[in-house]
C-alpha positions in Angstrom: 127.5 108.7 104.9 125.6 108.3 108.2 122.3 108.3 106.4 123.4 105.8 103.8 124.8 103.4 106.5 121.6 103.7 108.4 119.5 102.8 105.4 121.8 99.9 104.6 121.4 98.7 108.2 117.6 98.7 107.9 117.7 96.8 104.6 120.1 94.2 106.0 117.7 93.3 108.7 114.4 93.4 106.9 112.4 91.4 104.4 109.1 91.5 102.5 107.4 88.1 102.4 104.2 89.1 100.6 103.3 92.0 98.4 100.2 92.6 96.3 99.2 96.2 95.2 96.0 94.7 93.8 96.5 96.9 90.7 99.2 95.3 88.5 98.1 92.6 86.1 94.5 92.5 87.3 91.2 92.7 85.3 87.7 93.1 86.7 86.0 89.8 87.5 86.6 86.7 89.6 89.9 87.0 91.6 90.5 83.2 91.5 92.9 82.5 88.6 94.5 86.0 88.7 98.0 86.6 90.1 98.1 83.2 91.8 94.9 83.6 93.9 93.3 80.2 94.4 90.1 78.9 96.0 90.0 77.5 99.5 88.3 74.1 99.8 85.3 73.5 97.5 82.8 76.4 98.0 82.2 78.1 94.7 79.1 80.2 95.4 79.4 84.0 95.3 83.0 84.2 93.9 85.2 86.9 95.4 85.4 89.8 92.8 88.1 92.1 91.7 87.0 95.6 90.7 89.2 98.5 89.7 92.0 98.3 92.3 90.1 96.5 95.1 89.0 93.0 96.1 85.4 92.9 97.3 85.0 90.4 100.2 81.3 89.8 100.8 79.3 88.3 103.7 79.1 84.7 102.4 80.5 82.4 99.7 83.9 81.5 98.3 87.1 81.9 100.2 90.5 82.4 98.6 94.2 82.3 99.4 97.6 83.3 97.9 101.0 81.9 98.9 103.7 84.2 100.2 106.4 85.1 97.7 108.9 84.1 100.5 107.8 81.7 103.2 108.2 83.0 106.8 110.5 80.8 109.0 109.0 81.6 112.4 112.2 81.0 114.3 114.1 83.7 112.4 111.6 86.5 112.7 111.1 88.6 115.8 108.0 90.4 114.6 105.8 89.8 111.6 104.0 92.9 110.3 100.9 92.6 108.1 99.4 95.6 106.3 95.9 95.6 104.8 94.2 98.7 103.4 90.4 98.3 103.8 87.1 100.1 103.3 84.2 98.5 105.2 81.0 98.9 103.2 78.7 97.0 105.6 78.9 95.2 108.9 76.8 92.9 111.1 76.2 93.2 114.8 77.7 89.8 115.8 80.8 90.2 113.6 83.0 87.8 111.8 86.5 87.5 110.4 87.4 88.2 106.7 91.2 87.9 106.7 93.9 85.6 108.1 97.4 84.1 107.7 97.9 80.4 107.4 100.2 77.4 107.1 100.5 75.2 105.1 99.6 76.8 101.8 96.0 75.9 100.9 95.0 74.7 104.3 91.3 74.7 105.2 91.8 74.8 109.0 95.1 76.3 110.2 94.3 80.0 110.2 96.0 82.6 112.4 95.8 86.3 113.1 92.1 86.4 112.2 90.9 90.0 111.5 87.2 90.7 112.6 84.7 93.5 111.9 81.4 94.1 113.7 78.8 96.8 113.5 78.2 99.2 116.3 76.2 102.4 116.7 77.5 104.9 114.2 80.0 102.6 112.5 82.1 99.5 113.3 84.7 98.0 115.6 87.8 96.0 114.7 88.7 92.7 116.4 91.5 90.2 116.4 91.6 86.4 117.2 95.0 84.6 117.4 93.6 81.3 116.1 90.7 78.9 116.6 90.3 76.4 119.4 89.4 76.3 123.1 90.0 79.7 124.8 90.4 81.5 121.5 88.7 84.8 122.2 88.1 87.7 119.8 89.7 90.8 121.4 87.8 93.9 120.2 89.1 97.4 120.0 86.9 100.2 121.4 87.4 102.9 118.8 84.5 103.7 116.5 85.4 103.6 112.8 83.4 104.9 109.9 81.8 102.9 107.1 82.9 103.7 103.5 86.2 105.3 104.8 89.6 103.8 103.9 91.9 102.7 106.7 95.4 101.3 106.8 95.5 98.4 109.4 98.9 97.0 110.5 99.1 94.0 112.8 102.3 93.2 114.6 102.7 89.5 115.4 105.4 89.2 118.1 107.1 85.8 117.9 107.8 84.9 121.6 109.9 81.9 122.3 108.0 78.8 123.5 104.5 77.6 122.9 101.2 79.4 123.0 102.6 82.7 124.1 103.0 84.9 121.0 101.3 88.4 121.2 99.6 90.7 118.7 99.1 94.4 118.4 96.9 96.2 115.9 97.6 99.8 114.7 95.2 101.9 112.6 96.6 104.5 110.2 100.1 104.4 111.7 102.2 107.5 110.8 105.6 106.5 112.3 107.8 103.5 111.5 109.1 103.6 115.1 106.7 101.3 117.0 107.4 102.9 120.3 105.6 106.0 119.0 102.4 104.2 118.0 99.3 103.5 120.1 97.7 100.1 119.6 94.0 99.8 119.0 94.2 96.1 120.1 96.7 94.2 122.2 96.1 90.4 122.4 97.9 87.3 123.7 97.8 83.9 122.1 94.6 82.9 123.9 93.9 79.4 122.5 94.8 76.4 124.6 94.2 73.8 121.8 95.1 75.7 118.6 98.9 75.4 118.6 101.2 78.2 117.3 102.6 77.4 113.8 105.7 75.4 114.7 108.0 76.3 111.8 106.5 78.4 109.0 103.8 80.8 107.9 103.0 80.5 104.3 99.9 82.2 102.9 97.3 84.9 103.2 93.6 84.3 103.1 90.4 86.3 102.3 87.2 84.8 103.8 83.5 85.3 103.2 81.8 84.1 106.4 78.2 83.7 107.5 75.6 85.9 105.8 74.3 86.9 109.2 77.6 87.8 110.8 80.2 88.7 108.2 81.1 92.2 106.8 81.5 93.5 103.3 85.0 94.8 102.9 86.9 96.3 100.0 90.6 95.4 100.2 93.1 97.6 98.3 96.7 96.5 99.3 98.3 93.6 101.1 101.9 93.5 102.4 103.7 91.2 104.9 107.2 92.0 106.2 109.3 92.0 109.3 109.6 95.8 109.8 107.1 98.7 109.6 109.2 100.1 106.8 108.8 96.9 104.8 105.0 97.3 104.9 105.2 100.9 103.7 104.9 102.9 106.8 106.9 106.1 106.5 107.4 108.9 109.0 105.4 112.1 109.1 107.0 115.1 107.3 108.1 116.5 110.7 110.4 113.4 111.1 112.0 114.1 107.7 112.6 117.7 108.7 114.4 116.5 111.8 116.5 114.2 109.7 117.3 117.1 107.4 118.4 119.3 110.4 120.6 116.5 111.7 122.3 116.1 108.3 122.8 119.9 108.1 124.3 119.9 111.6 126.8 117.2 110.7 127.8 119.1 107.6 128.3 122.3 109.5 130.4 120.6 112.2 132.6 119.1 109.4 133.1 122.6 107.8 134.0 124.1 111.2 136.4 121.3 111.8 138.2 121.8 108.5 138.5 125.6 109.1 140.1 125.0 112.5 142.7 122.5 111.2 
């Protein structure tokens, strides 16, 4: 009963705003026109391709977006978690962003939580930029990641009351759904003085092909946005399940002893 009530409590306070496994109802070819993916602005060169369970985002050409299944109302969410499973095939020294959230749907300018990749000796670094505008710096992590290796990247966007003061944390391959147990690769403040925070809603997810001299080539395999780590598919390590099992066993044993002593 305790376990059931705990699970119900989690479900009552969580939501999934966007989910795409990039497997169901896809065929190889241009991603635009499949499963509600649409083109951003008018650039049609080098269309983003879908190939056997992944989207291939190249260094230059067409950008695309997809609306959330449920729009995020910023004032009702404490933290917005975004999960993106990626394999970086190539990177450039300067670096550029290939992924963002946005509002309104189809915008060509209001991009938030920009996710960057840049080459470094032996692999690549990961970076985050809150938005564009004066003072909008890319905050880079220091860990070295390996090309052609899959990573699960989860970004926590903390919605702090007031203007220009939200914060972001990026976690790589998280193995706990308790955030206090995780170590962030990146911690960043909202560091633009001209790009305002989205006032009311966040509505879409974007894949971007940037400059040929700066942008990476990234294979994207899964996209989820929710308001808990559980919503975006982060589950505890087996040791945590073992502890849960021991706790349930202890409760049952205590109940048996209580009944015998009645």
